[in-house]
N, CA, C and O of each residue as an XYZ file, in Angstrom:
584
protein
N       0.699     -1.273      0.054
C       0.222     -0.102     -0.095
C       0.665      1.254     -0.093
O       1.131      1.479      1.024
N       0.737      2.268     -0.826
C       1.241      3.201     -1.127
C       0.488      4.190     -0.111
O      -0.722      4.167      0.116
N       1.503      5.134      0.505
C       0.963      6.397      1.244
C       0.567      7.466      0.419
O       0.810      7.444     -0.787
N      -0.085      8.501      1.018
C      -0.517      9.815      0.569
C       0.672     10.743      0.131
O       0.699     11.528     -0.817
N       1.699     10.447      1.102
C       2.916     11.353      0.698
C       3.929     10.663     -0.380
O       4.761     11.329     -0.995
N       3.765      9.241     -0.544
C       4.607      8.759     -1.544
C       3.836      9.300     -2.993
O       4.405      9.717     -4.002
N       2.599      9.179     -2.799
C       1.663      9.594     -4.025
C       1.967     10.819     -4.186
O       2.417     10.989     -5.319
N       1.934     11.647     -3.648
C       2.071     13.469     -3.660
C       3.672     13.364     -3.961
O       3.929     14.472     -4.433
N       4.624     12.770     -3.939
C       5.954     12.576     -4.092
C       6.126     11.998     -5.660
O       6.840     12.625     -6.443
N       5.553     10.977     -6.009
C       5.669     10.692     -7.184
C       4.846     11.316     -8.271
O       5.284     11.367     -9.420
N       3.838     11.722     -7.994
C       3.113     12.826     -8.669
C       3.850     14.007     -8.968
O       3.605     14.552    -10.044
N       4.931     14.632     -8.017
C       5.633     15.803     -8.226
C       6.605     15.264     -9.265
O       6.834     15.741    -10.377
N       7.096     14.264     -8.744
C       8.598     13.833     -9.531
C       8.190     13.690    -11.117
O       8.961     14.139    -11.966
N       7.119     13.136    -11.446
C       6.454     12.779    -12.951
C       6.184     14.057    -13.450
O       6.679     14.229    -14.564
N       5.288     15.438    -12.801
C       5.376     16.377    -13.267
C       6.501     17.341    -13.698
O       6.264     18.318    -14.409
N       7.782     17.022    -13.224
C       9.151     17.532    -13.627
C       9.934     16.900    -14.538
O      11.131     17.151    -14.676
N       9.086     15.768    -15.426
C       9.848     15.180    -16.332
C      10.245     16.049    -17.612
O       9.316     16.619    -18.184
N      11.453     16.194    -18.083
C      11.591     16.746    -19.119
C      12.655     17.949    -18.624
O      13.370     18.559    -19.418
N      12.636     18.181    -17.201
C      13.217     19.269    -16.745
C      14.774     19.295    -16.916
O      15.378     18.453    -16.251
N      15.408     20.010    -17.590
C      16.980     20.087    -17.780
C      17.580     21.322    -16.979
O      17.144     22.402    -16.582
N      18.790     20.640    -16.934
C      19.764     21.659    -16.256
C      20.102     23.013    -17.286
O      20.361     22.777    -18.466
N      20.089     24.112    -16.900
C      20.545     25.249    -17.873
C      21.642     26.032    -17.317
O      21.564     26.512    -16.186
N      22.609     26.171    -18.026
C      22.784     25.717    -19.275
C      23.312     24.466    -19.446
O      23.888     23.982    -18.472
N      23.241     23.760    -20.571
C      23.474     22.448    -20.659
C      24.881     22.018    -20.149
O      25.837     22.787    -20.255
N      24.984     20.921    -19.658
C      26.306     20.546    -18.751
C      26.891     21.361    -17.550
O      28.005     21.161    -17.067
N      25.947     22.355    -17.108
C      26.143     23.171    -16.139
C      26.215     22.495    -14.619
O      26.976     22.882    -13.733
N      25.191     21.324    -14.498
C      24.693     20.822    -13.256
C      23.786     22.089    -12.815
O      23.304     21.814    -11.717
N      23.438     23.154    -13.174
C      22.824     24.536    -12.815
C      21.327     23.881    -12.912
O      20.909     23.566    -14.026
N      20.495     23.668    -11.716
C      19.064     23.292    -11.595
C      18.436     23.896    -10.521
O      19.033     24.671     -9.774
N      17.256     23.591    -10.389
C      16.457     24.341     -9.220
C      16.431     23.177     -7.802
O      16.125     23.505     -6.656
N      16.747     22.088     -8.150
C      16.628     20.988     -7.038
C      17.811     21.319     -6.223
O      17.590     21.573     -5.039
N      18.836     21.356     -6.578
C      20.176     21.902     -5.528
C      19.853     23.125     -5.069
O      19.962     23.195     -3.845
N      19.396     24.397     -5.744
C      19.161     25.645     -5.376
C      18.223     25.674     -4.311
O      18.261     26.568     -3.465
N      17.260     24.628     -4.288
C      16.332     24.666     -3.219
C      16.865     24.324     -1.655
O      16.533     24.939     -0.642
N      17.750     23.214     -1.734
C      18.703     23.025     -0.669
C      19.656     23.703     -0.291
O      20.412     23.293      0.589
N      19.844     25.173     -1.034
C      21.008     26.326     -1.128
C      22.342     25.470     -1.372
O      23.349     25.476     -0.664
N      22.093     24.672     -2.635
C      23.832     24.185     -2.889
C      23.666     24.752     -4.189
O      22.752     25.132     -4.920
N      25.323     24.629     -4.190
C      25.722     25.191     -5.700
C      25.502     24.226     -7.027
O      25.244     23.028     -6.909
N      25.604     24.739     -8.009
C      25.431     23.459     -8.933
C      26.410     22.563     -8.861
O      27.623     22.762     -8.796
N      25.537     21.102     -8.884
C      26.322     19.876     -8.817
C      25.199     18.507     -8.950
O      23.986     18.534     -8.745
N      25.923     17.508     -9.301
C      25.249     16.232     -9.220
C      24.331     16.342     -8.526
O      24.562     16.668     -7.361
N      22.694     16.083     -9.018
C      21.637     16.380     -8.576
C      20.606     15.435     -8.510
O      19.511     15.997     -8.472
N      20.527     13.975     -8.476
C      19.778     13.042     -8.418
C      19.204     13.062     -7.243
O      17.985     12.918     -7.147
N      20.180     13.286     -5.924
C      19.898     12.878     -4.548
C      18.842     14.313     -4.515
O      17.725     14.224     -4.005
N      19.299     15.502     -5.065
C      18.560     16.712     -4.624
C      17.263     16.459     -5.232
O      16.269     16.715     -4.552
N      17.107     15.963     -6.489
C      15.606     15.954     -6.898
C      14.784     15.028     -6.118
O      13.632     15.365     -5.841
N      15.240     13.914     -5.739
C      14.688     13.198     -4.363
C      14.242     13.855     -3.509
O      13.049     14.050     -3.277
N      15.124     14.250     -2.970
C      15.201     14.955     -1.614
C      14.170     16.221     -1.791
O      13.536     16.550     -0.789
N      13.950     17.019     -3.126
C      13.072     18.137     -3.353
C      11.672     17.636     -3.431
O      10.740     18.272     -2.939
N      11.479     16.208     -4.204
C      10.421     15.812     -4.302
C       9.587     15.471     -2.912
O       8.404     15.724     -2.684
N      10.460     14.886     -2.134
C       9.935     14.625     -0.610
C       9.753     15.523      0.085
O       8.655     15.491      0.639
N      10.530     16.568      0.376
C      10.293     17.797      1.052
C       9.288     18.662      0.526
O       8.627     19.069      1.482
N       8.805     19.197     -0.697
C       7.842     19.902     -0.988
C       6.705     19.225     -1.190
O       5.732     19.878     -1.567
N       6.584     17.946     -1.011
C       5.041     17.224     -0.697
C       5.102     16.971      0.673
O       4.175     16.249      1.040
N       5.901     17.325      1.595
C       5.986     17.116      2.873
C       5.710     18.640      3.580
O       4.823     19.452      3.318
N       6.987     18.727      4.738
C       6.560     19.751      5.646
C       7.453     21.003      4.901
O       7.428     22.015      5.602
N       8.198     21.158      3.702
C       8.881     22.178      3.603
C       9.721     22.748      4.140
O       9.916     23.959      4.041
N      10.390     21.935      4.829
C      11.317     22.427      5.752
C      12.764     22.474      5.570
O      13.630     22.923      6.322
N      12.870     21.843      4.259
C      14.444     21.808      3.455
C      15.105     20.883      4.002
O      16.310     21.101      3.869
N      14.828     19.699      4.705
C      15.371     19.063      5.069
C      14.991     17.612      4.902
O      13.861     17.475      4.434
N      15.747     16.309      5.204
C      15.177     15.014      4.702
C      16.025     14.170      5.706
O      17.143     14.424      6.153
N      15.044     12.885      5.997
C      15.860     12.175      7.072
C      17.097     11.704      7.124
O      17.495     11.258      8.200
N      17.808     11.704      6.179
C      19.233     11.403      5.926
C      20.106     12.387      6.180
O      21.305     12.127      6.078
N      19.785     13.383      6.468
C      20.989     14.573      6.587
C      20.841     15.399      5.490
O      19.813     15.886      5.017
N      22.280     15.523      5.058
C      22.855     16.218      3.886
C      21.841     15.665      2.619
O      21.815     14.440      2.494
N      21.111     16.363      1.791
C      20.223     15.894      0.968
C      20.923     15.303     -0.516
O      20.434     14.489     -1.299
N      22.152     15.971     -0.588
C      22.779     15.556     -1.837
C      23.751     14.764     -2.093
O      24.624     14.876     -2.953
N      23.552     13.797     -1.175
C      24.440     12.440     -1.180
C      23.660     10.957     -1.122
O      22.904     10.559     -0.235
N      24.026     10.349     -2.189
C      23.274      9.141     -2.193
C      23.960      8.018     -1.212
O      23.335      7.020     -0.852
N      25.060      8.237     -0.891
C      25.661      7.833      0.407
C      24.935      7.969      1.586
O      24.914      7.063      2.418
N      24.221      9.223      1.762
C      23.600      9.354      3.014
C      22.228      8.626      3.033
O      21.870      8.072      4.072
N      21.490      8.606      1.985
C      20.190      7.736      1.788
C      20.713      6.283      2.282
O      20.236      5.658      3.229
N      21.697      5.903      1.523
C      21.864      4.095      1.634
C      22.409      4.043      3.340
O      22.037      3.065      3.988
N      23.154      4.941      3.939
C      23.489      4.617      5.310
C      22.594      4.942      6.004
O      22.637      4.240      7.015
N      21.441      5.916      6.053
C      20.587      6.022      6.858
C      19.731      4.919      6.978
O      19.442      4.358      8.035
N      19.209      4.539      5.499
C      18.313      3.352      5.240
C      18.898      1.911      5.955
O      18.175      1.072      6.492
N      20.094      1.848      5.853
C      20.511      0.573      6.386
C      20.718      0.564      7.807
O      20.489     -0.460      8.450
N      21.256      1.935      8.520
C      21.030      2.419     10.057
C      19.368      2.319     10.878
O      19.081      2.416     12.072
N      18.664      2.132      9.896
C      17.045      2.124     10.217
C      16.208      1.133      9.604
O      14.978      1.153      9.638
N      16.793      0.416      9.139
C      16.029     -0.847      8.291
C      15.195     -0.572      7.541
O      14.049     -1.015      7.620
N      15.655      0.315      6.552
C      14.443      1.018      5.301
C      14.984      0.170      4.100
O      14.358      0.336      3.053
N      16.102     -0.766      4.060
C      16.390     -0.783      2.914
C      15.878     -2.270      2.425
O      15.972     -3.129      3.301
N      15.331     -2.721      1.107
C      14.893     -4.145      0.363
C      15.636     -4.358     -0.585
O      16.508     -3.599     -1.009
N      15.328     -5.461     -1.007
C      15.780     -5.851     -2.346
C      14.868     -6.106     -3.510
O      15.251     -6.489     -4.616
N      13.707     -5.876     -3.185
C      12.779     -6.118     -4.209
C      12.096     -4.593     -4.181
O      11.864     -3.873     -3.210
N      11.811     -4.321     -5.897
C      11.044     -3.051     -5.864
C       9.859     -2.941     -5.655
O       9.151     -3.932     -5.829
N       9.318     -1.787     -5.247
C       7.966     -1.408     -4.959
C       7.357     -0.122     -5.417
O       7.992      0.902     -5.160
N       6.281     -0.025     -6.023
C       5.991      1.191     -6.252
C       6.020      2.467     -5.099
O       5.444      2.270     -4.029
N       6.683      3.735     -5.339
C       6.886      4.783     -4.326
C       8.365      4.517     -3.381
O       8.729      5.306     -2.509
N       9.084      3.300     -3.732
C      10.449      3.252     -3.103
C      11.229      4.503     -3.651
O      10.790      5.282     -4.497
N      12.407      4.569     -3.060
C      13.381      5.505     -3.512
C      14.722      4.212     -4.049
O      15.316      3.475     -3.262
N      14.914      4.248     -5.520
C      16.114      3.424     -5.635
C      17.313      3.661     -5.495
O      17.603      4.769     -5.947
N      18.084      3.158     -5.103
C      19.727      3.644     -4.975
C      20.823      2.683     -5.588
O      20.720      1.507     -5.240
N      21.856      3.003     -6.447
C      22.597      2.229     -6.734
C      23.411      1.916     -5.664
O      23.758      2.819     -4.902
N      23.796      0.693     -5.475
C      24.867      0.324     -4.086
C      25.936      0.655     -4.056
O      26.624      0.600     -3.036
N      26.397      1.148     -5.354
C      27.897      1.843     -5.429
C      27.829      3.532     -4.835
O      28.788      4.304     -4.833
N      26.457      3.836     -4.358
C      25.935      5.241     -4.185
C      26.426      6.476     -5.293
O      26.935      7.584     -5.121
N      26.016      5.720     -6.491
C      26.416      6.673     -7.517
C      25.246      7.401     -8.110
O      25.452      8.256     -8.972
N      23.815      7.067     -7.632
C      22.562      7.399     -8.652
C      21.382      6.836     -7.703
O      21.448      5.936     -6.867
N      20.262      7.650     -8.088
C      19.201      7.145     -7.011
C      17.861      8.201     -7.954
O      17.991      9.100     -8.785
N      16.809      7.646     -7.420
C      15.454      7.986     -8.138
C      14.543      7.416     -7.480
O      14.849      6.819     -6.448
N      13.382      7.460     -7.864
C      12.013      6.720     -7.568
C      11.759      5.727     -8.268
O      12.303      5.551     -9.358
N      10.712      4.748     -7.651
C      10.443      3.546     -8.682
C       8.741      4.168     -8.623
O       7.958      4.377     -7.696
N       8.656      4.343    -10.298
C       7.208      4.486    -10.630
C       5.969      3.192    -10.252
O       4.884      3.249     -9.672
N       6.758      2.027    -10.909
C       6.149      0.885    -10.701
C       6.927     -0.409    -10.948
O       7.997     -0.472    -11.554
N       6.348     -1.300    -10.476
C       7.174     -2.601    -10.549
C       6.599     -3.908    -10.652
O       5.456     -4.055    -10.219
N       7.297     -5.032    -11.232
C       6.590     -6.069    -11.618
C       7.692     -6.937    -11.693
O       8.379     -6.922    -12.714
N       8.089     -8.044    -10.322
C       9.010     -8.685    -10.309
C      10.284     -7.958    -10.088
O      10.301     -6.986     -9.333
N      11.299     -8.348    -10.669
C      12.625     -7.466    -10.511
C      12.407     -6.237    -11.306
O      12.788     -5.147    -10.880
N      11.831     -6.364    -12.400
C      11.723     -5.029    -13.377
C      10.854     -3.856    -12.559
O       9.907     -3.957    -11.780
N      11.601     -2.677    -13.084
C      10.908     -1.546    -12.399
C      11.041     -0.495    -13.571
O      11.849     -0.626    -14.491
N      10.176      0.541    -13.443
C      10.177      1.633    -14.215
C      10.723      2.726    -12.916
O      10.682      2.370    -11.738
N      11.162      3.909    -13.291
C      11.853      5.057    -12.402
C      11.066      6.573    -12.975
O      10.325      6.762    -13.941
N      11.488      7.326    -12.128
C      11.556      8.708    -12.443
C      12.626      9.188    -11.658
O      12.629      9.100    -10.430
N      13.797      9.837    -12.512
C      14.957     10.040    -11.670
C      15.425     11.385    -12.529
O      15.338     11.600    -13.738
N      15.976     12.241    -11.415
C      16.673     13.419    -12.173
C      18.278     13.016    -12.335
O      18.803     11.963    -11.974
N      18.905     14.150    -12.976
C      20.570     13.880    -13.466
C      20.615     12.762    -14.232
O      21.568     12.053    -13.907
N      20.000     12.345    -15.072
C      20.195     11.244    -16.048
C      20.338     11.416    -17.546
O      19.599     12.256    -18.060
N      21.046     10.851    -18.204
C      21.368     11.229    -19.569
C      20.355     11.525    -20.339
O      19.362     10.804    -20.238
N      20.335     12.544    -21.211
C      19.384     12.723    -22.198
C      19.556     12.944    -23.454
O      20.745     13.211    -23.627
N      18.922     12.973    -24.516
C      19.304     13.153    -25.786
C      20.295     14.604    -25.934
O      20.243     15.660    -25.304
N      21.122     14.190    -26.947
C      22.088     15.396    -27.116
C      23.167     15.660    -26.112
O      23.847     16.683    -26.195
N      23.345     14.787    -25.180
C      24.337     14.825    -23.877
C      23.957     15.577    -22.695
O      24.677     15.499    -21.700
N      22.747     16.410    -22.684
C      22.424     16.993    -21.534
C      21.695     16.247    -20.667
O      21.112     15.268    -21.132
N      21.593     16.494    -19.486
C      21.111     15.721    -18.243
C      19.669     16.404    -17.887
O      19.446     17.607    -18.018
N      18.804     15.516    -17.454
C      17.357     15.848    -17.221
C      16.544     15.016    -16.425
O      16.977     13.945    -16.000
N      15.189     15.490    -16.142
C      14.521     14.282    -15.526
C      13.819     13.290    -16.398
O      13.131     13.765    -17.301
N      13.867     12.239    -16.300
C      13.478     11.020    -17.223
C      12.905     10.048    -16.465
O      13.044     10.106    -15.243
N      12.157      8.981    -17.069
C      11.621      7.746    -16.803
C      12.691      6.814    -17.495
O      13.155      7.110    -18.596
N      13.040      5.755    -16.856
C      13.796      4.665    -17.371
C      13.291      3.033    -16.911
O      12.741      2.868    -15.822
N      13.488      2.097    -17.667
C      13.185      0.685    -17.419
C      14.166      0.137    -16.943
O      15.123      0.123    -17.717
N      14.405     -0.533    -15.553
C      15.532     -1.108    -15.048
C      15.082     -2.436    -14.558
O      13.898     -2.770    -14.552
N      16.234     -3.317    -14.074
C      16.246     -4.694    -13.332
C      16.599     -4.812    -12.371
O      17.773     -4.470    -12.231
N      16.091     -5.189    -11.482
C      16.766     -5.382    -10.023
C      17.809     -6.606     -9.946
O      18.826     -6.716     -9.260
N      17.296     -7.383    -10.762
C      18.129     -8.851    -10.819
C      19.454     -8.787    -10.925
O      20.133     -9.744    -10.552
N      20.126     -7.465    -11.536
C      21.593     -7.303    -11.363
C      22.178     -7.489    -10.013
O      23.320     -7.900     -9.811
N      21.240     -7.130     -9.022
C      21.722     -6.867     -7.455
C      22.344     -5.699     -7.392
O      22.840     -5.497     -6.283
N      22.538     -4.672     -8.337
C      23.020     -3.237     -8.164
C      22.326     -2.317     -7.370
O      22.906     -1.280     -7.049
N      20.996     -2.560     -6.941
C      20.063     -1.752     -6.489
C      19.770     -1.972     -4.784
O      19.751     -3.036     -4.165
N      19.590     -0.812     -4.358
C      18.887     -0.886     -2.975
C      17.225     -0.494     -3.037
O      16.908     -0.104     -4.161
N      16.317     -0.515     -2.243
C      15.072      0.168     -2.510
C      14.915      0.404     -1.015
O      15.048     -0.495     -0.185
N      14.624      1.668     -0.722
C      14.263      2.406      0.226
C      12.977      2.767      0.635
O      12.306      3.498     -0.093
N      12.454      2.275      1.912
C      11.093      3.060      1.960
C      10.987      3.644      3.422
O      10.808      3.128      4.525
N      11.168      4.899      2.985
C      11.382      5.876      3.974
C       9.978      5.997      4.834
O       9.979      6.457      5.976
N       8.866      5.570      4.220
C       7.695      5.668      5.035
C       7.189      4.317      5.658
O       6.021      4.243      6.040
N       8.085      3.196      5.773
C       7.935      2.074      6.263
C       8.528      2.124      7.874
O       8.488      1.115      8.578
């Protein structure tokens, strides 16, 4: 069962589809600015932005510093929120701490995402959906609402 907060966070994430950093290749975008951060790799900022904007708007997330995938994984391990099968509404992270996003849907090990700072056409980075497969063992699935 997906919570109302998860539903709102996913809806906001999907509404951002196609948003790009400007100018191309600069890492400059609104998600990092929301947390008063300079242009930087921004996949974790995108996830944190969607959670905070649909929550209490305090510019904070449970894992502390919003801009690091490693913080999401460390917090989730410490609090028992990591799972190994995707479910709609989860935050997915790569186990090597290099990327994160949301799970939009899941069927078995296959899942669809919405994620920021992902490669786009023409070499720019934007918010987009991808099909992924958890059977590779590369992913953690974080349920911050559990």
